[in-house]
MARLOVEX-834619 format. One record per residue: x, y, z of N, C-alpha, C in turn; residue in three letters. Coordinates in nm, 4 decimals. Layout:
<atom <X, Y, Z>, <X, Y, Z>, <X, Y, Z>, ala>;
...
This chain:
<atom <0.2190, -0.7835, -1.1903>, <0.1641, -0.7911, -1.0592>, <0.0025, -0.8416, -1.0512>, unk>;
<atom <-0.0222, -0.9349, -0.9920>, <-0.1551, -0.9885, -1.0046>, <-0.2496, -0.9055, -0.9066>, unk>;
<atom <-0.3616, -0.8585, -0.9740>, <-0.4480, -0.7963, -0.8763>, <-0.5864, -0.8162, -0.9398>, unk>;
<atom <-0.6780, -0.7989, -0.8653>, <-0.8330, -0.8181, -0.9152>, <-0.8920, -0.6768, -0.9390>, unk>;
<atom <-0.9781, -0.6715, -1.0373>, <-1.0354, -0.5424, -1.0515>, <-1.1393, -0.5082, -0.9401>, unk>;
<atom <-1.1324, -0.3847, -0.8896>, <-1.2199, -0.3532, -0.7677>, <-1.3516, -0.3433, -0.8045>, unk>;
<atom <-1.3870, -0.3127, -0.9288>, <-1.5267, -0.3069, -0.9592>, <-1.6176, -0.4196, -0.9797>, unk>;
<atom <-1.5360, -0.5456, -0.9857>, <-1.5841, -0.6741, -0.9965>, <-1.5710, -0.7670, -0.8961>, unk>;
<atom <-1.4983, -0.7140, -0.7812>, <-1.4759, -0.7890, -0.6634>, <-1.6048, -0.8063, -0.5721>, unk>;
<atom <-1.6435, -0.9396, -0.5529>, <-1.7764, -0.9499, -0.4711>, <-1.7329, -0.9229, -0.3024>, unk>;
<atom <-1.8239, -0.9091, -0.2449>, <-1.8125, -0.9132, -0.0808>, <-1.7287, -1.0122, -0.0526>, unk>;
<atom <-1.6396, -1.0030, 0.0385>, <-1.5481, -1.0949, 0.0762>, <-1.6008, -1.2032, 0.1613>, unk>;
<atom <-1.5843, -1.3347, 0.1195>, <-1.6350, -1.4478, 0.2129>, <-1.5295, -1.4973, 0.2849>, unk>;
<atom <-1.5419, -1.6047, 0.3465>, <-1.4431, -1.6513, 0.4511>, <-1.3299, -1.7066, 0.3582>, unk>;
<atom <-1.3520, -1.7758, 0.2454>, <-1.2357, -1.8329, 0.1714>, <-1.1524, -1.7129, 0.1280>, unk>;
<atom <-1.2130, -1.6116, 0.0707>, <-1.1347, -1.4975, 0.0272>, <-1.0610, -1.4355, 0.1319>, unk>;
<atom <-1.1125, -1.4169, 0.2312>, <-1.0475, -1.3572, 0.3575>, <-0.9212, -1.4345, 0.3925>, unk>;
<atom <-0.9336, -1.5858, 0.3997>, <-0.8306, -1.6481, 0.4173>, <-0.7132, -1.6401, 0.3100>, unk>;
<atom <-0.7500, -1.6269, 0.1890>, <-0.6550, -1.6138, 0.0800>, <-0.5895, -1.4759, 0.0903>, unk>;
<atom <-0.6648, -1.3609, 0.1249>, <-0.5930, -1.2482, 0.1354>, <-0.5090, -1.2563, 0.2632>, unk>;
<atom <-0.5488, -1.3005, 0.3793>, <-0.4659, -1.3186, 0.4923>, <-0.3196, -1.3897, 0.4641>, unk>;
<atom <-0.3316, -1.4885, 0.3820>, <-0.2161, -1.5675, 0.3443>, <-0.1308, -1.4892, 0.2498>, unk>;
<atom <-0.1902, -1.4203, 0.1522>, <-0.1088, -1.3241, 0.0656>, <-0.0435, -1.2414, 0.1458>, unk>;
<atom <-0.1143, -1.1733, 0.2455>, <-0.0377, -1.0790, 0.3362>, <0.0731, -1.1311, 0.4020>, unk>;
<atom <0.0507, -1.2544, 0.4608>, <0.1598, -1.3052, 0.5385>, <0.2952, -1.3329, 0.4587>, unk>;
<atom <0.2589, -1.3906, 0.3366>, <0.3909, -1.4144, 0.2311>, <0.4401, -1.2992, 0.2055>, unk>;
<atom <0.3829, -1.1668, 0.1828>, <0.4333, -1.0462, 0.1450>, <0.5171, -1.0046, 0.2665>, unk>;
<atom <0.4610, -1.0114, 0.3925>, <0.5347, -0.9628, 0.4987>, <0.6596, -1.0424, 0.5346>, unk>;
<atom <0.6516, -1.1634, 0.5063>, <0.7513, -1.2474, 0.5455>, <0.8851, -1.2283, 0.4375>, unk>;
<atom <0.8423, -1.2051, 0.3221>, <0.9417, -1.1591, 0.2168>, <0.9982, -1.0316, 0.2505>, unk>;
<atom <0.9328, -0.9429, 0.3056>, <0.9856, -0.8193, 0.3447>, <1.0695, -0.8243, 0.4430>, unk>;
<atom <1.0280, -0.8867, 0.5700>, <1.1183, -0.8910, 0.6765>, <1.2362, -0.9767, 0.6533>, unk>;
<atom <1.2337, -1.0790, 0.5830>, <1.3636, -1.1667, 0.5559>, <1.4690, -1.0722, 0.4579>, unk>;
<atom <1.4117, -1.0083, 0.3566>, <1.4986, -0.9070, 0.2769>, <1.5508, -0.8093, 0.3633>, unk>;
<atom <1.4889, -0.7540, 0.4523>, <1.5320, -0.6427, 0.5379>, <1.6448, -0.6898, 0.6276>, unk>;
<atom <1.6168, -0.8120, 0.6966>, <1.7072, -0.8620, 0.7852>, <1.8299, -0.9286, 0.7253>, unk>;
<atom <1.8098, -0.9890, 0.6159>, <1.9163, -1.0568, 0.5627>, <1.9944, -1.0033, 0.4422>, unk>;
<atom <1.9203, -0.9043, 0.3731>, <1.9597, -0.8507, 0.2460>, <1.8924, -0.9281, 0.1423>, unk>;
<atom <1.8500, -0.8608, 0.0378>, <1.7501, -0.8986, -0.0602>, <1.8155, -1.0141, -0.1457>, unk>;
<atom <1.9507, -1.0134, -0.1587>, <2.0153, -1.1210, -0.2476>, <2.0324, -1.2449, -0.1541>, unk>;
<atom <2.0115, -1.2554, -0.0236>, <2.0204, -1.3684, 0.0404>, <1.8869, -1.4442, 0.0854>, unk>;
<atom <1.7781, -1.3870, 0.0108>, <1.6474, -1.4412, 0.0362>, <1.6052, -1.5201, -0.0858>, unk>;
<atom <1.5728, -1.6623, -0.0593>, <1.5178, -1.7427, -0.1568>, <1.3644, -1.7628, -0.1216>, unk>;
<atom <1.2933, -1.8076, -0.2279>, <1.1570, -1.8397, -0.2077>, <1.1457, -1.9435, -0.1100>, unk>;
<atom <1.2192, -2.0473, -0.1085>, <1.2161, -2.1517, -0.0011>, <1.2312, -2.1043, 0.1526>, unk>;
<atom <1.2948, -1.9874, 0.1479>, <1.3189, -1.9165, 0.2837>, <1.1815, -1.8511, 0.3226>, unk>;
<atom <1.1102, -1.7957, 0.2395>, <0.9788, -1.7419, 0.2528>, <0.8715, -1.8337, 0.2793>, unk>;
<atom <0.8660, -1.9340, 0.2090>, <0.7372, -2.0354, 0.2459>, <0.7781, -2.1127, 0.3731>, unk>;
<atom <0.8992, -2.1354, 0.4053>, <0.9427, -2.2165, 0.5390>, <0.8994, -2.1186, 0.6457>, unk>;
<atom <0.9110, -1.9922, 0.6328>, <0.8763, -1.9014, 0.7418>, <0.7258, -1.9082, 0.7719>, unk>;
<atom <0.6512, -1.9020, 0.6600>, <0.5087, -1.9028, 0.6560>, <0.4475, -2.0423, 0.6958>, unk>;
<atom <0.5231, -2.1379, 0.6557>, <0.4663, -2.2852, 0.6625>, <0.3786, -2.3108, 0.5529>, unk>;
<atom <0.4161, -2.2865, 0.4295>, <0.3329, -2.3199, 0.3045>, <0.4180, -2.3881, 0.2126>, unk>;
<atom <0.3751, -2.4336, 0.0958>, <0.4569, -2.4802, -0.0169>, <0.5007, -2.3908, -0.1068>, unk>;
<atom <0.5864, -2.4116, -0.1777>, <0.6522, -2.3439, -0.2950>, <0.5334, -2.3237, -0.4148>, unk>;
<atom <0.4471, -2.4308, -0.4182>, <0.3470, -2.4178, -0.5202>, <0.2377, -2.3111, -0.4662>, unk>;
<atom <0.2210, -2.3033, -0.3350>, <0.1284, -2.1939, -0.2780>, <0.1731, -2.0668, -0.2847>, unk>;
<atom <0.2975, -2.0510, -0.2754>, <0.3748, -1.9062, -0.3054>, <0.3371, -1.8800, -0.4461>, unk>;
<atom <0.3584, -1.9718, -0.5386>, <0.3530, -1.9495, -0.6742>, <0.2137, -1.9149, -0.7101>, unk>;
<atom <0.1139, -1.9505, -0.6482>, <-0.0271, -1.9042, -0.6784>, <-0.0545, -1.7678, -0.6475>, unk>;
<atom <0.0453, -1.7172, -0.5746>, <0.0187, -1.5537, -0.5404>, <0.1083, -1.4650, -0.6051>, unk>;
<atom <0.2482, -1.5095, -0.6156>, <0.3403, -1.4317, -0.6606>, <0.4364, -1.5018, -0.7599>, unk>;
<atom <0.4913, -1.4418, -0.8423>, <0.5959, -1.4873, -0.9356>, <0.7222, -1.4894, -0.8746>, unk>;
<atom <0.7651, -1.4034, -0.7785>, <0.8940, -1.4021, -0.7273>, <0.9041, -1.3078, -0.6031>, unk>;
<atom <1.0187, -1.3165, -0.5295>, <1.0391, -1.2407, -0.4009>, <1.0059, -1.0895, -0.4307>, unk>;
<atom <1.0431, -1.0458, -0.5356>, <1.0336, -0.8972, -0.5750>, <0.8720, -0.8511, -0.5641>, unk>;
<atom <0.8081, -0.9385, -0.6468>, <0.6646, -0.9143, -0.6469>, <0.5962, -0.9233, -0.5098>, unk>;
<atom <0.6468, -1.0189, -0.4379>, <0.5768, -1.0454, -0.3141>, <0.6023, -0.9315, -0.2124>, unk>;
<atom <0.7302, -0.8591, -0.2047>, <0.7626, -0.7681, -0.1440>, <0.6810, -0.6247, -0.1917>, unk>;
<atom <0.6786, -0.6126, -0.3090>, <0.6050, -0.4878, -0.3679>, <0.4486, -0.4981, -0.3390>, unk>;
<atom <0.4044, -0.6102, -0.3092>, <0.2610, -0.6260, -0.2899>, <0.2086, -0.5551, -0.1614>, unk>;
<atom <0.2696, -0.5061, -0.0823>, <0.2245, -0.4436, 0.0323>, <0.1288, -0.3464, 0.0099>, unk>;
<atom <0.1715, -0.2532, -0.0786>, <0.0911, -0.1274, -0.1154>, <-0.0289, -0.1824, -0.1932>, unk>;
<atom <-0.0152, -0.2663, -0.2778>, <-0.1238, -0.3035, -0.3792>, <-0.2437, -0.3764, -0.2960>, unk>;
<atom <-0.1953, -0.4597, -0.1964>, <-0.3070, -0.5230, -0.1090>, <-0.3756, -0.4232, -0.0317>, unk>;
<atom <-0.3113, -0.3229, 0.0336>, <-0.3724, -0.2193, 0.1110>, <-0.4632, -0.1320, 0.0301>, unk>;
<atom <-0.4096, -0.1085, -0.0998>, <-0.5170, -0.0085, -0.1720>, <-0.6355, -0.1082, -0.2357>, unk>;
<atom <-0.6312, -0.2240, -0.2431>, <-0.7128, -0.3226, -0.2955>, <-0.8337, -0.3319, -0.1711>, unk>;
<atom <-0.7777, -0.3337, -0.0521>, <-0.8675, -0.3353, 0.0504>, <-0.9355, -0.1947, 0.0822>, unk>;
<atom <-0.8771, -0.1032, 0.0589>, <-0.9369, 0.0462, 0.0643>, <-1.0372, 0.0560, -0.0613>, unk>;
<atom <-1.0179, 0.0077, -0.1667>, <-1.1010, 0.0109, -0.2951>, <-1.2229, -0.0682, -0.2651>, unk>;
<atom <-1.2133, -0.1744, -0.1888>, <-1.3215, -0.2601, -0.1633>, <-1.4218, -0.1819, -0.0519>, unk>;
<atom <-1.3534, -0.1155, 0.0443>, <-1.4190, -0.0625, 0.1594>, <-1.4804, 0.0679, 0.1188>, unk>;
<atom <-1.4455, 0.1375, -0.0011>, <-1.4876, 0.2632, -0.0438>, <-1.6477, 0.2357, -0.0764>, unk>;
<atom <-1.6868, 0.1169, -0.1165>, <-1.8055, 0.0937, -0.1606>, <-1.9021, 0.1118, -0.0333>, unk>;
<atom <-1.8582, 0.0799, 0.0868>, <-1.9494, 0.0795, 0.2015>, <-1.9541, 0.2123, 0.2870>, unk>;
<atom <-1.8753, 0.3086, 0.2114>, <-1.8706, 0.4508, 0.2871>, <-2.0095, 0.5161, 0.2648>, unk>;
<atom <-2.0751, 0.5861, 0.3543>, <-2.1903, 0.6374, 0.3374>, <-2.1826, 0.7706, 0.2383>, unk>;
<atom <-2.2887, 0.7778, 0.1589>, <-2.2906, 0.8864, 0.0435>, <-2.2865, 1.0178, 0.1000>, unk>;
<atom <-2.3140, 1.0479, 0.2366>, <-2.3143, 1.1823, 0.3079>, <-2.1675, 1.2243, 0.3108>, unk>;
<atom <-2.0495, 1.1351, 0.3239>, <-1.9183, 1.1707, 0.2954>, <-1.8834, 1.2230, 0.1840>, unk>;
<atom <-1.8068, 1.3218, 0.1680>, <-1.7348, 1.3734, 0.0457>, <-1.6431, 1.2572, 0.0098>, unk>;
<atom <-1.6103, 1.2720, -0.1251>, <-1.5082, 1.1732, -0.1772>, <-1.3717, 1.1557, -0.0991>, unk>;
<atom <-1.3177, 1.2708, -0.0633>, <-1.2035, 1.2843, 0.0065>, <-1.2051, 1.2358, 0.1375>, unk>;
<atom <-1.3302, 1.2482, 0.2142>, <-1.3493, 1.2074, 0.3413>, <-1.3602, 1.0542, 0.3442>, unk>;
<atom <-1.4323, 1.0088, 0.2532>, <-1.4419, 0.8524, 0.2365>, <-1.2968, 0.7861, 0.2016>, unk>;
<atom <-1.2307, 0.8589, 0.1275>, <-1.0911, 0.8045, 0.0823>, <-0.9982, 0.7913, 0.1763>, unk>;
<atom <-1.0001, 0.9014, 0.2662>, <-0.9047, 0.9252, 0.3816>, <-0.9337, 0.8135, 0.4812>, unk>;
<atom <-1.0591, 0.7789, 0.5175>, <-1.0967, 0.6680, 0.6158>, <-1.0455, 0.5379, 0.5606>, unk>;
<atom <-1.0734, 0.5076, 0.4355>, <-1.0499, 0.3706, 0.3853>, <-0.9003, 0.3565, 0.3736>, unk>;
<atom <-0.8250, 0.4621, 0.3195>, <-0.6962, 0.4417, 0.2946>, <-0.5971, 0.4423, 0.4086>, unk>;
<atom <-0.6541, 0.5000, 0.5139>, <-0.5901, 0.4985, 0.6570>, <-0.6002, 0.3653, 0.7269>, unk>;
<atom <-0.7233, 0.3115, 0.7075>, <-0.7487, 0.1780, 0.7865>, <-0.6535, 0.0785, 0.7783>, unk>;
<atom <-0.5932, 0.0383, 0.6752>, <-0.4961, -0.0717, 0.6862>, <-0.3664, -0.0456, 0.7641>, unk>;
<atom <-0.3395, 0.0925, 0.7645>, <-0.2363, 0.1370, 0.8372>, <-0.2662, 0.1586, 0.9958>, unk>;
<atom <-0.3819, 0.2188, 1.0281>, <-0.4229, 0.2241, 1.1507>, <-0.4315, 0.1052, 1.2326>, unk>;
<atom <-0.4371, -0.0226, 1.1495>, <-0.4597, -0.1423, 1.2363>, <-0.3106, -0.1824, 1.2690>, unk>;
<atom <-0.2065, -0.1306, 1.2160>, <-0.0824, -0.1611, 1.2433>, <-0.0187, -0.0377, 1.3164>, unk>;
<atom <-0.0876, 0.0518, 1.3685>, <-0.0346, 0.1837, 1.4360>, <0.0763, 0.1509, 1.5275>, unk>;
<atom <0.0457, 0.0641, 1.6166>, <0.1558, 0.0351, 1.7380>, <0.2796, -0.0189, 1.6669>, unk>;
<atom <0.2696, -0.1181, 1.5665>, <0.4015, -0.1624, 1.5078>, <0.4758, -0.0735, 1.4268>, unk>;
<atom <0.4070, 0.0152, 1.3559>, <0.4732, 0.1177, 1.2826>, <0.5295, 0.2200, 1.3624>, unk>;
<atom <0.4873, 0.2471, 1.4877>, <0.5298, 0.3456, 1.5662>, <0.6655, 0.3046, 1.6486>, unk>;
<atom <0.6667, 0.1735, 1.6538>, <0.7912, 0.1108, 1.7362>, <0.8870, 0.0673, 1.6384>, unk>;
<atom <0.9129, 0.0892, 1.5024>, <1.0036, 0.0381, 1.4212>, <1.1377, 0.1294, 1.4606>, unk>;
<atom <1.2281, 0.0506, 1.4698>, <1.3744, 0.1129, 1.5169>, <1.4211, 0.1818, 1.3991>, unk>;
<atom <1.5321, 0.2765, 1.4258>, <1.6088, 0.3444, 1.3405>, <1.6863, 0.2364, 1.2488>, unk>;
<atom <1.7308, 0.1201, 1.2987>, <1.8104, 0.0392, 1.2118>, <1.7169, -0.0277, 1.1117>, unk>;
<atom <1.6044, -0.0742, 1.1498>, <1.5130, -0.1195, 1.0628>, <1.4871, -0.0338, 0.9437>, unk>;
<atom <1.4671, 0.1074, 0.9837>, <1.4346, 0.1979, 0.8801>, <1.5369, 0.2270, 0.7851>, unk>;
<atom <1.6430, 0.1977, 0.8391>, <1.7864, 0.2343, 0.7307>, <1.7916, 0.1101, 0.6451>, unk>;
<atom <1.7598, -0.0178, 0.7051>, <1.7730, -0.1389, 0.6379>, <1.6593, -0.1440, 0.5237>, unk>;
<atom <1.5425, -0.0707, 0.5576>, <1.4342, -0.0776, 0.4677>, <1.4685, 0.0159, 0.3461>, unk>;
<atom <1.5274, 0.1142, 0.3756>, <1.5761, 0.2263, 0.2671>, <1.6865, 0.1653, 0.1904>, unk>;
<atom <1.7591, 0.0881, 0.2406>, <1.8683, 0.0253, 0.1712>, <1.8012, -0.0914, 0.0731>, unk>;
<atom <1.7157, -0.1566, 0.1185>, <1.6411, -0.2419, 0.0389>, <1.5634, -0.1868, -0.0786>, unk>;
<atom <1.5101, -0.0581, -0.0608>, <1.4447, -0.0067, -0.1748>, <1.5190, 0.0474, -0.2752>, unk>;
<atom <1.6492, 0.0441, -0.2452>, <1.7428, 0.0971, -0.3661>, <1.7754, -0.0119, -0.4613>, unk>;
<atom <1.7318, -0.1246, -0.4267>, <1.7631, -0.2503, -0.5305>, <1.6653, -0.2095, -0.6627>, unk>;
<atom <1.7206, -0.2087, -0.7854>, <1.6672, -0.1682, -0.8975>, <1.5586, -0.2804, -0.9417>, unk>;
<atom <1.5809, -0.3955, -0.9285>, <1.4763, -0.4879, -0.9579>, <1.3434, -0.4674, -0.8745>, unk>;
<atom <1.3689, -0.4480, -0.7433>, <1.2618, -0.4373, -0.6723>, <1.1855, -0.3015, -0.6860>, unk>;
<atom <1.2620, -0.1819, -0.7270>, <1.2145, -0.0793, -0.7669>, <1.1244, -0.0720, -0.8877>, unk>;
<atom <1.1664, -0.1559, -0.9783>, <1.0816, -0.1857, -1.0997>, <0.9469, -0.2465, -1.0705>, unk>;
<atom <0.9627, -0.3439, -0.9719>, <0.8382, -0.4312, -0.9309>, <0.7417, -0.3188, -0.8649>, unk>;
<atom <0.8008, -0.2470, -0.7752>, <0.7223, -0.1444, -0.7139>, <0.6399, -0.0478, -0.7949>, unk>;
<atom <0.7116, -0.0059, -0.9049>, <0.6421, 0.0890, -1.0024>, <0.5326, 0.0157, -1.0496>, unk>;
<atom <0.5410, -0.1245, -1.0973>, <0.4269, -0.1965, -1.1387>, <0.3078, -0.2006, -1.0454>, unk>;
<atom <0.3654, -0.2165, -0.8979>, <0.2585, -0.2360, -0.8049>, <0.1865, -0.1088, -0.7913>, unk>;
<atom <0.2551, 0.0087, -0.8063>, <0.1865, 0.1370, -0.8063>, <0.0812, 0.1385, -0.9072>, unk>;
<atom <0.1120, 0.1081, -1.0108>, <0.0210, 0.1043, -1.1366>, <-0.1065, 0.0240, -1.1118>, unk>;
<atom <-0.0818, -0.1030, -1.0584>, <-0.1893, -0.1914, -1.0296>, <-0.2788, -0.1376, -0.9147>, unk>;
<atom <-0.2188, -0.0704, -0.8210>, <-0.2919, -0.0035, -0.7054>, <-0.3704, 0.1162, -0.7610>, unk>;
<atom <-0.3173, 0.1957, -0.8569>, <-0.3836, 0.2919, -0.9165>, <-0.5011, 0.2582, -0.9907>, unk>;
<atom <-0.5011, 0.1506, -1.0520>, <-0.6033, 0.0844, -1.1518>, <-0.7241, 0.0384, -1.0512>, unk>;
<atom <-0.6863, -0.0279, -0.9461>, <-0.7830, -0.0701, -0.8498>, <-0.8531, 0.0593, -0.7876>, unk>;
<atom <-0.7837, 0.1589, -0.7435>, <-0.8503, 0.2604, -0.6840>, <-0.9316, 0.3454, -0.7699>, unk>;
<atom <-0.8685, 0.3686, -0.9049>, <-0.9492, 0.4422, -1.0067>, <-1.0913, 0.3765, -1.0332>, unk>;
<atom <-1.0859, 0.2545, -1.0329>, <-1.2182, 0.1768, -1.0628>, <-1.3236, 0.2270, -0.9411>, unk>;
<atom <-1.2667, 0.2178, -0.8224>, <-1.3662, 0.2293, -0.7035>, <-1.3975, 0.3878, -0.6954>, unk>;
<atom <-1.3091, 0.4680, -0.7290>, <-1.3438, 0.6080, -0.7459>, <-1.4508, 0.6300, -0.8382>, unk>;
<atom <-1.4311, 0.5953, -0.9588>, <-1.5253, 0.6090, -1.0631>, <-1.6656, 0.5455, -1.0390>, unk>;
<atom <-1.6626, 0.4326, -0.9693>, <-1.7931, 0.3854, -0.9227>, <-1.8615, 0.4659, -0.8218>, unk>;
<atom <-1.7883, 0.5179, -0.7325>, <-1.8520, 0.6070, -0.6209>, <-1.9011, 0.7356, -0.6855>, unk>;
<atom <-1.8411, 0.7971, -0.7832>, <-1.8882, 0.9251, -0.8299>, <-1.9585, 0.8988, -0.9600>, unk>;
<atom <-1.9992, 0.7855, -1.0039>, <-2.0643, 0.7499, -1.1287>, <-2.0070, 0.8080, -1.2384>, unk>;
<atom <-1.8869, 0.8016, -1.2658>, <-1.8108, 0.8249, -1.4026>, <-1.7547, 0.7001, -1.4543>, unk>;
<atom <-1.6865, 0.7263, -1.5650>, <-1.6151, 0.6323, -1.6271>, <-1.4731, 0.6155, -1.5765>, unk>;
<atom <-1.4165, 0.4755, -1.5567>, <-1.2830, 0.4740, -1.5087>, <-1.1845, 0.5412, -1.6036>, unk>;
<atom <-1.2210, 0.5573, -1.7379>, <-1.1242, 0.6082, -1.8280>, <-1.1333, 0.7658, -1.8093>, unk>;
<atom <-1.2177, 0.8232, -1.7369>, <-1.2190, 0.9741, -1.7295>, <-1.0866, 1.0174, -1.6472>, unk>;
<atom <-1.0647, 1.1485, -1.6840>, <-0.9330, 1.1933, -1.6116>, <-0.9465, 1.2113, -1.4643>, unk>;
<atom <-1.0650, 1.2521, -1.4080>, <-1.0794, 1.2872, -1.2722>, <-1.0489, 1.1557, -1.1878>, unk>;
<atom <-1.1323, 1.0515, -1.2032>, <-1.0835, 0.9379, -1.1068>, <-0.9439, 0.9005, -1.1309>, unk>;
<atom <-0.8931, 0.8962, -1.2548>, <-0.7502, 0.8571, -1.2587>, <-0.6607, 0.9393, -1.1701>, unk>;
<atom <-0.6768, 1.0847, -1.1804>, <-0.6082, 1.1695, -1.1158>, <-0.6102, 1.1576, -0.9548>, unk>;
<atom <-0.7398, 1.1375, -0.9198>, <-0.7669, 1.1054, -0.7701>, <-0.6954, 0.9810, -0.7117>, unk>;
<atom <-0.6896, 0.8871, -0.7981>, <-0.6150, 0.7725, -0.7502>, <-0.4643, 0.7943, -0.7540>, unk>;
<atom <-0.4186, 0.8482, -0.8551>, <-0.2689, 0.8781, -0.8714>, <-0.2160, 0.9628, -0.7516>, unk>;
<atom <-0.3099, 1.0673, -0.7338>, <-0.2551, 1.1619, -0.6409>, <-0.2634, 1.1076, -0.4858>, unk>;
<atom <-0.3550, 1.0345, -0.4655>, <-0.3879, 0.9768, -0.3322>, <-0.2679, 0.8504, -0.3070>, unk>;
<atom <-0.2406, 0.7804, -0.3895>, <-0.1341, 0.6787, -0.3796>, <0.0051, 0.7543, -0.3693>, unk>;
<atom <0.0147, 0.8623, -0.4549>, <0.1360, 0.9407, -0.4355>, <0.1457, 0.9929, -0.2923>, unk>;
<atom <0.0522, 1.0414, -0.2358>, <0.0468, 1.0966, -0.1029>, <0.0840, 0.9993, -0.0049>, unk>;
<atom <0.0370, 0.8658, -0.0243>, <0.0669, 0.7691, 0.0850>, <0.2176, 0.7339, 0.0540>, unk>;
<atom <0.2607, 0.7084, -0.0540>, <0.3967, 0.6682, -0.0644>, <0.5022, 0.7690, -0.0317>, unk>;
<atom <0.4580, 0.8964, -0.0547>, <0.5475, 1.0039, -0.0135>, <0.5529, 1.0135, 0.1479>, unk>;
<atom <0.4307, 0.9873, 0.2044>, <0.4452, 0.9969, 0.3538>, <0.5232, 0.8754, 0.3971>, unk>;
<atom <0.5246, 0.7640, 0.3445>, <0.5985, 0.6556, 0.3908>, <0.7393, 0.6645, 0.3782>, unk>;
<atom <0.7819, 0.7378, 0.2674>, <0.9182, 0.7686, 0.2289>, <0.9773, 0.8604, 0.3322>, unk>;
<atom <0.8895, 0.9754, 0.3785>, <0.9428, 1.0645, 0.4794>, <0.9463, 0.9995, 0.6175>, unk>;
<atom <0.8413, 0.9236, 0.6403>, <0.8318, 0.8395, 0.7727>, <0.9691, 0.7578, 0.7959>, unk>;
<atom <1.0203, 0.6903, 0.6872>, <1.1366, 0.6236, 0.6941>, <1.2654, 0.7010, 0.7144>, unk>;
<atom <1.2676, 0.8291, 0.6835>, <1.3749, 0.9285, 0.6851>, <1.3737, 1.0139, 0.7776>, unk>;
<atom <1.2631, 1.0548, 0.8391>, <1.2591, 1.1781, 0.9323>, <1.3293, 1.1477, 1.0694>, unk>;
<atom <1.3836, 1.2329, 1.1193>, <1.4540, 1.2265, 1.2732>, <1.4311, 1.3368, 1.3365>, unk>;
<atom <1.3644, 1.3208, 1.4634>, <1.3400, 1.2063, 1.5261>, <1.2127, 1.1350, 1.4739>, unk>;
<atom <1.2110, 1.0018, 1.4863>, <1.0950, 0.9247, 1.4321>, <0.9587, 0.9977, 1.4784>, unk>;
<atom <0.8537, 0.9860, 1.3720>, <0.7309, 1.0407, 1.4009>, <0.6217, 0.9311, 1.3652>, unk>;
<atom <0.5031, 0.9372, 1.4145>, <0.3840, 0.8235, 1.3849>, <0.3621, 0.8364, 1.2505>, unk>;
<atom <0.3470, 0.7192, 1.1810>, <0.3080, 0.7213, 1.0437>, <0.1673, 0.7585, 1.0233>, unk>;
<atom <0.0673, 0.7093, 1.0759>, <-0.0699, 0.7339, 1.0428>, <-0.1027, 0.8846, 1.0481>, unk>;
<atom <-0.0575, 0.9781, 1.1372>, <-0.0944, 1.1181, 1.1201>, <-0.0380, 1.1792, 1.0069>, unk>;
<atom <0.0856, 1.1236, 0.9547>, <0.1686, 1.1670, 0.8613>, <0.1001, 1.1428, 0.7271>, unk>;
<atom <0.0377, 1.0107, 0.7125>, <-0.0534, 0.9860, 0.5842>, <-0.1603, 1.0696, 0.5891>, unk>;
<atom <-0.2354, 1.0892, 0.6952>, <-0.3587, 1.1758, 0.7116>, <-0.3321, 1.3171, 0.6649>, unk>;
<atom <-0.2290, 1.3774, 0.7079>, <-0.1826, 1.5088, 0.6650>, <-0.1574, 1.5155, 0.5262>, unk>;
<atom <-0.0847, 1.4232, 0.4716>, <-0.0558, 1.4359, 0.3217>, <-0.1987, 1.4175, 0.2357>, unk>;
<atom <-0.2868, 1.3377, 0.2924>, <-0.4223, 1.3331, 0.2131>, <-0.4923, 1.4469, 0.2343>, unk>;
<atom <-0.4718, 1.5141, 0.3385>, <-0.5614, 1.6349, 0.3811>, <-0.4955, 1.7532, 0.2830>, unk>;
<atom <-0.3693, 1.7560, 0.2762>, <-0.2976, 1.8511, 0.1845>, <-0.3566, 1.8380, 0.0361>, unk>;
<atom <-0.3576, 1.7114, -0.0055>, <-0.3975, 1.6944, -0.1460>, <-0.5437, 1.7186, -0.1669>, unk>;
<atom <-0.6296, 1.6865, -0.0655>, <-0.7649, 1.7362, -0.0645>, <-0.7802, 1.8713, -0.0712>, unk>;
<atom <-0.7110, 1.9739, -0.0100>, <-0.7007, 2.1075, -0.0106>, <-0.6443, 2.1637, -0.1321>, unk>;
<atom <-0.5976, 2.0756, -0.2328>, <-0.5335, 2.1344, -0.3558>, <-0.3924, 2.1692, -0.3292>, unk>;
<atom <-0.3198, 2.1363, -0.2256>, <-0.1835, 2.1665, -0.2119>, <-0.1687, 2.3171, -0.2098>, unk>;
<atom <-0.2331, 2.3811, -0.1348>, <-0.2000, 2.5343, -0.1357>, <-0.0694, 2.5710, -0.0897>, unk>;
<atom <-0.0010, 2.6755, -0.1351>, <0.1343, 2.7098, -0.0992>, <0.1389, 2.7600, 0.0376>, unk>;
<atom <0.2234, 2.6934, 0.1146>, <0.2415, 2.7373, 0.2619>, <0.3002, 2.8655, 0.2718>, unk>;
<atom <0.2895, 2.9177, 0.3934>, <0.3521, 3.0582, 0.4177>, <0.4799, 3.0398, 0.4256>, unk>;
<atom <0.5624, 3.1351, 0.3814>, <0.7069, 3.1325, 0.3794>, <0.7569, 3.1371, 0.5176>, unk>;
<atom <0.8484, 3.0493, 0.5464>, <0.9158, 3.0721, 0.6674>, <1.0103, 3.1787, 0.6931>, unk>;
<atom <1.0167, 3.2509, 0.7954>, <1.1196, 3.3653, 0.8111>, <1.2374, 3.3054, 0.8442>, unk>;
<atom <1.3429, 3.3596, 0.7783>, <1.4730, 3.3081, 0.7789>, <1.5447, 3.4037, 0.8809>, unk>;
């Protein structure tokens, strides 16, 4: 999984913004095609044709369709890691993290809220593919690395310290857990509040909830 280290990324210029936008288009196109046709029926040629770029351009970003699909989380976390630098120091770490981690999803709130039950089922079926699951694990690790660097920078610690690594791992786990629940819960619920609540519970240290009366 190709990713840039958050601690060395400069402020995004127009060229970098265009590259990130194209990267996102390719990833989204790969996801939509795989969801609609079945992963086995999607070729790289189909992805580039949908976006309107060359095979060579695709290869500049991704090695294959699996990596392109798995890049959704990595891209969002990289954007959040970059944005974490701009948050005011008056915010606590988890306040700042919640703002930046929710931002990529909040921008798509309407689209996320209107996803049909059929699309959710097809997405869950897609995620059962073992090759894609392996690529998503690699993506999770890349995302954790980027966020660990950003957290360490904010709190003035070493990226190899346990704390920033734990923060990054638990924050990303909270997001992926909320996404998984969002795909499965019936009736459908909004995604952004679900992610916010997952991050809030992690921030509080996951206190044991009161037992429900039977």
